[in-house]
Every structure is written in structure tokens, then in C-alpha cells.
C-alpha positions as MATLAB code, in Angstrom:
seq = 'XXXXXXXXXXXXXXXXXXXXXXXXXXXXXXXXXXXXXXXXXXXXXXXXXXXXXXXXXXXXXXXXXXXXXXXXXXXXXXXXXXXXXXXXXXXXXXXXXXXXXXXXXXXXXXXXXXXXXXXXXXXXXXXXXXXXXXXXXXXXXXXXXXXXXXXXXXXXXXXXXXXXXXXXXXXXXXXXXXXXXXXXXXXXXXXXXXXXXXXXXXXXXXXXXXXXXXXXXXXXXXXXXXXXXXXXXXXXXXXXXXXXXXXXXXXXXXXXXXXXXXXXXXXXXXXXXXXXXXXXXXXXXXXXXXXXXXXXXXXXXXXXXXXXXXXXXXXXXXXXXXXXXXXXXXXXXXXXXXXXXXXXXXXXXXXXXXXX';
ca = [
      76.572  -17.844 -153.943;
      76.444  -20.685 -151.379;
      79.905  -19.737 -150.103;
      78.808  -16.122 -149.677;
      75.675  -17.199 -147.813;
      77.697  -19.396 -145.466;
      80.013  -16.495 -144.724;
      77.096  -14.275 -143.717;
      75.709  -16.974 -141.396;
      79.151  -17.506 -139.834;
      79.497  -13.761 -139.252;
      76.100  -13.553 -137.537;
      76.935  -16.570 -135.361;
      80.204  -14.991 -134.217;
      78.414  -11.697 -133.431;
      75.776  -13.406 -131.292;
      78.463  -15.286 -129.347;
      80.315  -12.046 -128.656;
      77.115  -10.375 -127.353;
      76.308  -13.333 -125.128;
      79.804  -13.432 -123.684;
      79.654   -9.708 -123.051;
      76.375  -10.093 -121.153;
      77.790  -12.939 -119.078;
      80.710  -10.753 -118.092;
      78.278   -8.066 -116.937;
      76.331  -10.561 -114.814;
      79.488  -11.808 -113.124;
      81.075   -8.402 -112.704;
      82.228   -8.204 -109.048;
      80.950   -4.664 -108.873;
      77.436   -5.955 -109.575;
      77.466   -8.701 -106.908;
      75.274   -8.374 -103.818;
      76.878   -6.073 -101.300;
      77.316   -6.777  -97.584;
      74.192   -5.635  -95.667;
      74.483   -2.309  -93.887;
      75.379   -2.496  -90.185;
      72.986   -0.473  -88.023;
      73.479    1.199  -84.644;
      71.039    1.175  -81.757;
      68.844    4.196  -81.002;
      69.232    5.631  -84.506;
      66.286    5.908  -86.919;
      66.897    4.745  -90.484;
      64.663    5.424  -93.491;
      64.431    3.509  -96.741;
      61.999    2.535  -99.488;
      60.780   -0.750 -100.932;
      60.760    0.167 -104.621;
      59.670   -3.083 -106.267;
      57.249   -5.886 -105.436;
      58.830   -8.681 -103.414;
      61.908   -6.613 -102.582;
      63.651   -7.518  -99.303;
      66.038   -5.210  -97.462;
      68.734   -6.709  -95.239;
      70.813   -5.100  -92.505;
      72.981   -6.258  -89.608;
      73.164   -5.526  -85.898;
      76.334   -6.307  -83.920;
      75.735   -5.567  -80.204;
      78.727   -4.524  -78.133;
      77.119   -5.823  -74.922;
      74.314   -8.098  -73.784;
      71.023   -6.257  -73.581;
      67.361   -6.205  -74.550;
      66.197   -4.448  -77.693;
      62.994   -3.535  -79.496;
      63.092   -3.547  -83.311;
      60.488   -1.168  -84.695;
      59.537   -0.828  -88.368;
      56.933    1.808  -89.195;
      55.340    2.885  -92.454;
      56.932    6.187  -93.481;
      53.614    7.699  -94.558;
      50.729    7.280  -92.150;
      47.734    5.360  -93.539;
      49.728    4.268  -96.591;
      49.253    0.851  -98.186;
      52.704   -0.272  -97.034;
      52.395   -2.994  -94.373;
      55.744   -3.649  -92.636;
      57.067   -7.157  -92.018;
      60.348   -7.669  -90.149;
      62.403  -10.737  -89.328;
      65.284  -11.152  -86.920;
      67.750  -13.888  -87.873;
      70.989  -15.348  -86.615;
      73.242  -14.076  -89.389;
      75.688  -17.010  -89.703;
      72.997  -19.728  -89.774;
      70.094  -17.692  -91.202;
      67.886  -19.215  -88.519;
      64.778  -17.059  -87.945;
      64.682  -15.961  -84.297;
      61.573  -13.804  -84.312;
      59.320  -11.916  -86.712;
      56.489   -9.405  -86.626;
      53.898   -8.074  -89.074;
      51.556   -5.111  -88.882;
      49.451   -2.787  -90.988;
      51.231    0.226  -89.515;
      54.073   -0.627  -87.090;
      55.737   -4.033  -86.753;
      57.601   -4.497  -83.475;
      59.836   -7.282  -82.227;
      59.611   -6.712  -78.476;
      62.155   -7.357  -75.748;
      64.629   -9.554  -77.559;
      67.818  -10.405  -75.656;
      70.900   -9.966  -77.867;
      74.404  -11.061  -76.935;
      77.719   -9.321  -77.490;
      79.894  -10.926  -80.154;
      76.966  -12.296  -82.117;
      75.776  -10.926  -85.460;
      72.064  -10.537  -86.138;
      70.362   -9.899  -89.461;
      67.188   -7.857  -89.821;
      65.043   -8.278  -92.933;
      62.388   -5.759  -93.969;
      59.718   -6.252  -96.586;
      56.090   -5.417  -97.339;
      54.298   -8.403  -95.826;
      51.916   -9.126  -98.717;
      54.671   -8.468 -101.306;
      52.162   -6.577 -103.444;
      52.889   -3.063 -102.224;
      55.820   -0.684 -102.302;
      56.571    2.260 -100.053;
      58.826    3.893  -97.520;
      59.513    2.840  -93.956;
      61.540    3.798  -90.884;
      63.542    1.285  -88.870;
      64.645    1.783  -85.276;
      66.620   -0.534  -82.971;
      65.803    0.649  -79.471;
      67.564   -0.483  -76.285;
      65.295   -1.136  -73.310;
      66.890    0.748  -70.420;
      64.414   -0.591  -67.847;
      65.644   -4.179  -68.096;
      68.081   -5.592  -65.539;
      68.205   -2.295  -63.665;
      68.895   -2.699  -59.945;
      66.212   -1.518  -57.527;
      67.259    0.550  -54.515;
      65.278    0.374  -51.285;
      62.864    3.285  -50.703;
      63.723    4.860  -54.064;
      61.085    5.635  -56.688;
      62.150    4.584  -60.185;
      60.292    5.686  -63.292;
      59.840    3.070  -65.984;
      58.004    2.625  -69.244;
      56.318   -0.213  -71.058;
      57.239    0.957  -74.526;
      55.117   -1.325  -76.666;
      52.323   -3.873  -76.379;
      53.637   -7.100  -74.773;
      56.794   -5.400  -73.518;
      58.028   -6.600  -70.094;
      60.628   -5.026  -67.802;
      62.711   -7.171  -65.448;
      64.424   -5.437  -62.520;
      67.004   -6.957  -60.184;
      66.121   -6.933  -56.478;
      69.061   -7.565  -54.152;
      68.134   -8.091  -50.495;
      70.814   -7.296  -47.920;
      68.655   -7.890  -44.823;
      66.160  -10.663  -44.163;
      62.697   -9.285  -43.467;
      59.280   -8.392  -44.795;
      59.093   -6.188  -47.873;
      56.484   -4.408  -49.984;
      57.038   -3.996  -53.743;
      54.757   -1.532  -55.510;
      54.133   -0.631  -59.154;
      51.642    2.116  -59.918;
      50.616    3.947  -63.058;
      52.539    7.190  -63.399;
      49.625    9.048  -64.988;
      46.437    8.707  -62.906;
      43.417    7.258  -64.731;
      45.547    6.173  -67.685;
      44.857    2.987  -69.661;
      47.963    1.371  -68.169;
      47.035   -1.343  -65.654;
      50.097   -2.522  -63.687;
      50.999   -6.179  -63.286;
      53.886   -7.087  -60.967;
      55.568  -10.470  -60.472;
      58.224  -11.730  -58.062;
      60.545  -14.310  -59.651;
      63.391  -16.466  -58.448;
      66.632  -14.958  -59.766;
      68.266  -18.203  -60.893;
      65.281  -19.906  -62.522;
      62.875  -17.014  -63.161;
      60.188  -19.188  -61.546;
      57.237  -16.980  -60.572;
      56.821  -16.822  -56.793;
      53.930  -14.363  -56.619;
      52.060  -11.812  -58.719;
      49.460   -9.074  -58.412;
      47.449   -6.931  -60.835;
      45.553   -3.684  -60.432;
      43.937   -0.881  -62.390;
      46.057    1.672  -60.502;
      48.707    0.205  -58.139;
      49.752   -3.442  -57.914;
      51.527   -4.337  -54.665;
      53.247   -7.464  -53.412;
      52.612   -7.109  -49.683;
      54.589   -8.512  -46.779;
      56.922  -10.746  -48.727;
      59.410  -12.475  -46.425;
      62.619  -12.071  -48.450;
      66.285  -12.552  -47.836;
      66.732  -16.315  -47.692;
      67.530  -15.962  -51.378;
      69.453  -12.662  -51.700;
      68.454  -11.904  -55.296;
      65.123  -11.787  -57.113;
      63.664  -10.531  -60.366;
      60.772   -8.072  -60.290;
      58.805   -8.192  -63.538;
      56.583   -5.311  -64.621;
      54.090   -5.452  -67.459;
      50.635   -4.208  -68.422;
      48.297   -6.913  -67.154;
      46.196   -7.206  -70.318;
      49.332   -6.885  -72.504;
      47.506   -4.511  -74.845;
      48.609   -1.103  -73.562;
      51.932    0.705  -73.277;
      52.410    3.255  -70.514;
      54.585    4.745  -67.789;
      54.846    3.513  -64.207;
      56.616    4.077  -60.897;
      58.227    1.140  -59.089;
      59.411    1.106  -55.475;
      60.233   -1.408  -52.779;
      60.484   -0.885  -49.031;
      61.260   -2.913  -45.941;
      58.313   -2.929  -43.553;
      59.638   -1.255  -40.359;
      56.685   -2.531  -38.346;
      57.546   -6.222  -38.728;
      59.635   -8.392  -36.385;
      59.794   -5.786  -33.588;
      60.130   -7.355  -30.114;
      58.881   -5.764  -26.852;
      60.180   -6.975  -23.470;
      58.799   -4.448  -21.003;
      55.647   -2.462  -20.413;
      54.058   -0.079  -20.912;
      54.309   -0.228  -24.722;
      53.143    2.668  -26.870;
      53.975    2.009  -30.519;
      52.899    4.039  -33.566;
      52.736    1.992  -36.760;
      51.290    1.943  -40.256;
      49.381   -0.511  -42.393;
      51.153    0.572  -45.553;
      48.980   -1.136  -48.163;
      45.769   -3.114  -48.397;
      46.280   -6.621  -46.916;
      49.421   -5.554  -45.071;
      49.808   -7.295  -41.703;
      52.352   -6.194  -39.093;
      53.762   -8.885  -36.837;
      55.276   -8.040  -33.432;
      56.731  -10.158  -30.659;
      56.201   -9.715  -26.928;
      58.239  -11.440  -24.217;
      56.794  -10.403  -20.814;
      59.231  -10.014  -17.932;
      56.484  -10.870  -15.409;
      53.446  -13.118  -15.138;
      50.165  -11.251  -15.150;
      47.086   -9.986  -16.909;
      47.850   -7.722  -19.857;
      45.675   -5.295  -21.778;
      46.619   -5.097  -25.461;
      44.967   -2.302  -27.454;
      45.089   -1.579  -31.190;
      43.558    1.796  -32.083;
      43.156    3.827  -35.235;
      45.740    6.603  -35.188;
      43.372    9.158  -36.720;
      39.926    9.172  -35.039;
      37.002    8.407  -37.365;
      39.333    7.290  -40.165;
      38.470    4.419  -42.493;
      41.061    2.197  -40.830;
      39.371   -0.468  -38.703;
      41.787   -2.243  -36.332;
      42.105   -6.026  -36.284;
      44.184   -7.499  -33.461;
      45.401  -11.083  -32.931;
      47.567  -12.633  -30.204;
      49.498  -15.846  -30.826;
      51.006  -18.371  -28.428;
      54.646  -19.366  -28.456;
      53.923  -22.171  -30.975;
      52.033  -19.932  -33.397;
      48.549  -20.893  -32.200;
      45.935  -18.098  -32.118;
      45.023  -17.219  -28.500;
      42.579  -14.360  -29.074;
      41.239  -12.192  -31.914;
      39.458   -8.858  -31.757;
      38.218   -6.385  -34.395;
      36.603   -2.970  -34.027;
      35.868    0.277  -35.852;
      38.030    2.371  -33.496;
      39.853    0.346  -30.759;
      40.300   -3.414  -30.558;
      41.089   -4.538  -26.988;
      42.280   -7.925  -25.739;
      42.689   -8.735  -22.029;
      44.825  -11.842  -21.618;
      46.922  -13.679  -19.028;
      50.538  -14.145  -20.152;
      53.539  -15.920  -18.645;
      56.953  -14.403  -18.099;
      59.762  -15.131  -20.560;
      57.511  -16.804  -23.124;
      57.493  -15.330  -26.639;
      54.063  -14.253  -27.897;
      53.084  -12.902  -31.278;
      50.905   -9.846  -31.892;
      49.462   -9.114  -35.337;
      48.039   -5.751  -36.368;
      45.978   -5.412  -39.548;
      42.847   -3.804  -40.985;
      39.929   -6.143  -40.371;
      38.300   -5.875  -43.808;
      41.685   -6.028  -45.580;
      40.568   -3.270  -47.945;
      42.025   -0.243  -46.153;
      45.414    1.066  -45.163;
      46.103    3.475  -42.339;
      47.958    4.367  -39.173;
      47.463    2.722  -35.798;
      48.646    2.803  -32.181;
      49.573   -0.397  -30.348;
      49.545   -0.330  -26.526;
      50.445   -3.062  -24.016;
      49.842   -2.579  -20.281;
      50.293   -4.835  -17.274;
      47.053   -4.646  -15.252;
];
């Protein structure tokens, strides 16, 4: 009886060992091992579903060139309980580069990726206590590192909150320039913010903000041939479309050497100042007149005359015509500045110089 009992126990022991070994083989089956994450392409929308609590989806992005991207993860069903959380990692090291969380749409904005590198994107529900579907989109930002062309309007778009667009400004001729960014749709919520940056260091040289059109006025450029122009929404809480343009001010650095002078010019933007030079060919008393080009316009002329060392000789402002009578010497270089006296108007003017 004891021998029979021992045989039964031995049989059960062998059976359990076989089952356990079988299960171990299933766990280590190469077909069941974690697969390589899916490689995604830019500007393609992917859909998937988090089916279990704590589940994390992984995918790869391998850029073929250096560029800026937005990574956008949105709940598949609007107003669902799924709250997207995305991470961007350096794939080889698993170092987290950036992450974003939202109740509706998580966005990693304006990240610069480099060709030859491999990036991993992880998607999960941020509280890990919800399941649900989502869409994932890797979007290239086509407004970044685009070259600006003088006198050409370029349409751009701030795609997401905190997005910034950096344009390249190459200057071929030293002079005074205006750079303008205005909202494309009048009365929109987009409030333009423009910055001028050094190309090599990205050090900010100047900036302006506006509810409608932000303008960098009369910037003396060209000593450094290349600059960055940065566009963003000044409160960083609105996306929107804009128009960017730069122009060389034709009314700056003009030199007159004989009289009479009759010059038609333009104060292009608020706070624009046009600087002329006058080298008389004879001693004498001169009448210098700055008049509004359109009678009864809102432009109010402001006229200043400078000596050869930059010292102010006379100043005159008026609602219609500002007139300065002054004695000047032959062959000396004088400066003449035309502006709008309140600095809150633009408009056309006429500059006249006569020898009395």
C-alpha cells in the first residue's frame, strides 16, 4: 500500500514539473518577446487605443534631416475621460528630452530633431486609471529657418500655444530696415510679437509687441550679414496666422548736394525716422521745409537739422509745414531728420531745401 501511495505522489510530482517547464517555455518563446517599436513618419496621423490601465505605447521617429517638429497626441473621442501624456526620449540612452500632458491634446512644441538620431515617443493615459483611443501626429514646422526675401510678404502660422517661428534674415546691403509682423485675420486673438536676434548666438537685439502689427523700425543692419527674426504670440496663449515682411527704408542715407531740393518721402510706420544728408555747394541762408504730403492728414511733420558732428542745430514741429531757416557753410555735411512729431502716426511728406 505504501509503495502504491509513493508511486502516485511521484507521478503527480512529475506532472507538475512538466506543466511548469511548459509554461516557462511559453514565457521565453521568442515570438512572445517585446517587439521593436513601430517607426512613424512625419505628417501622418496614427490612431491607437490604450486598452489596459498603466499601458504604455512606444514608437520611434528617425528624421532624415534636421528640422523642427511638433508632436501632437489627441484624445480620439472628444470629451472622453482619456487624458493624453506623451514623452520624447533619446532612444539609445532612454533620456527624457521633453514631455507634455493635457486633458484633451498634449503637444510637444518646436523640438529640434537631428538627422541620424533615433527618438522614441511614449504615449499613455497620464493618470494611468483610464483607457481609451488617441491620435498621434508628428508635424514638421515649415515656418522655421525659412529665408526672408526683401519686400516679399510671407504667410506664417503659430500652430500651437508656445510655438515660435525663427526666420533667417540675410542682409546684402548695409542700411536701415523695417521688419513687420501683423495678424493675418483682422481683430483675431493673435497678438504678434517680433524679435531680432544675432544669428550666431541667438542673443536678442530688439523686440516689439502689438495687438495688430508689431514692427521693428529703422534697424541699422548689415554689419552682421545674418540675423534671426523670431515670431510668436506675445502672451504665448494663442495660435494664429500672420504675415511677415521686411523692407529697406528708401528714405534713409540719401545725400543732397545742390538746391533746390524737392523730395517726396514716407514715414512708413509709427516711430519711423528718415535721415538725410545735405552738403551745400555754397555758403548761405537756407530754407528747409517739411510738409505733410496730403493736406489736412493726420501726419504732423517734425524736422531736425544736425551739424557735421551730430549736434542738433535746430528743431521744428507743426501740424502742416515745419520750416527752418538756417545759415550753412559750403562743403560741410549736415544731417536732416524727418519724422512725425507725436511718433504715433505714419504718412507721406515733402522735403524742400532752398537757397535764399
